[in-house]
N, C-alpha and C positions, 0 to 999 in steps of 0.2 A: 102319368107316366109319361117320360120326358123326350119327345121327338130329338133325331140327331139329324142334323141336316149332310154329315158326312158319314161315312163308311166306317167301319174299324176296318185297318190294316190288320188281318188276322196270322200274319210273318209270326210278331214273335213270340203266340200261341203255339202255332204250330213248331217252331224253332226250340221250343222249353220241353215241347213232349218230345222232339225226336235226343235231346237232352237225357231225356229219363229214361229212353232204352238204350242211349249211348253207356251211360256211367254203368249201370249195373252189368252189362256184357263184359265193360271193360273189366271190371273188379273181377268177375269168376271168370275172366279167361287168363288173368295173373295169377289166380290163383288155384288155375288149373282143374277148375270143377264146373264145366261144364258153361251152358249158357243158361238166362231165365227161361222161367216157365212157357210152355207153348201158348196158355191162356194169357199172359204178360203182351206177347206178342202181338195176340189175334187184337187183343182190345187197342193196342196201344197205335197196332197199324188201323184200325177202325176210327180211332178219334183221328189220325195224321191224316185219312183219307177224309174225314168232315173238314178240316180246316181246307184241305183242297176244295170244296164245294163252297166254305167262306170265301178264300180266294177268288175262284171262279165270280162268286156275286159281289166281290170288291174289283173287277175288272181287270184284274193279277193275272197273266195269260202263265207268265211264268211260273211263280206260285203256285197256279192250278195243275200245273204239268208236273212240276218236281215234286207237289207235297203229295200229289197223288202217285206221283211211281213210288215214293219213300213208302205214303202209307200202303201201298199194293206189296213192295217186297218184305215191311215188315210183316203186316199180316199175313203173307204167303209163308214167311218164317215159320212163324209160330201154327202154319196148315202143316208142316212138311215138304215145303220146297226143297230141290235135290239141288245136285253141287251145279247142274250147269245152268240149273235156271239162274244161281248166284253169277255164273259166270255172266249170264247174259245180261243181268241188271248190271253188272257191273261196267259191261260195255256201254248199255244205255246212260248210264251217269258219265262214262265220260264225253258223250254227246252232248246232255246237259251240262257237262264243263266249258266246251267249248261253246254253247251257246250263251253261257254265261257271259263268256270272255266277251263275245260280241255285243251283246247290248250293254255290256258294261257295267253291271250289278256289281255290288261290293266284294272286295280282294274276301274279305272274311267269306261269303257265302260261297264262293269259287272254292275254298279251302272245305270248308263243308262237303260240299260237292267231290271234291279228292278223296278227302276219308271215307266218303260213305261210298265210294265206288271201291277205295282199299277192303273196306271190312267185305264186302260181299264176293269180291276177288279172292281172297284170303280164304274167304270160307268155303267156297269153290274150290278152290285149288287143293285146301287142307282134306279135302274126300279125294279128289281127282291124284293129288301126289303123292300124298300120303306122309305120316313125319311128327315127331312130336315137338318141333317147336315153333308151330303156325298158331298155336293160342299167345302166344308171346307176341305176334304181326298183330292179329285179332286184336287182342289187349290195347296194343299200342295205336292202332287207328281208332278205335272206339274210344278212348282215352281224348285223343285229338278230338276226334268229331265232339266230343261234349265241351270240351274247353271252347272251340268255335262255335257251337249253337248257342255254351251257355253268355259266352262273349257279347254275340252279335241279339240277340235274344235280347240282354239287358240294354243294348246301345238303341235297338229298336223301340222297345218298352218306355225307358225313360225319356227319351224324346228331345233330343241332342246333350244331353250333359254327360254320356259317353259316346266319343268320337265314331260311326260308321267307318269302319276302315273297309 
């Protein structure tokens, strides 16, 4: 077995996992066919929480907090989180956006946080306000979330071959 001197940054893996959650959500919302299964959200949430702990071990405070929040929100979605909890997560993601800007993370990461906040806000408001148009907004936010996550995960994984913006 080869020992590595440098810990791998788990960010790309976490971003790929979030992308995997976002695309089926977007597709199902655009088709107006609901959401992925509860088990899907539960398992993906747990995997994203595992990435948070890997980020902690890699001394990434921002990664630990954000992946922990995203993992918790995704897992709780599977466990039946309510509308006000969704709105609360949306507000916490807005605070994470502010933190992201202050610490000058890549712009793509801030955009991921924006689309993540919008997904949870739209899901919560769709129940609170009602109406038959929310699935379009959720689908659009989830699709952009997928695109930004895929872009940044590839940019990080390919180690400079794609610019990190």
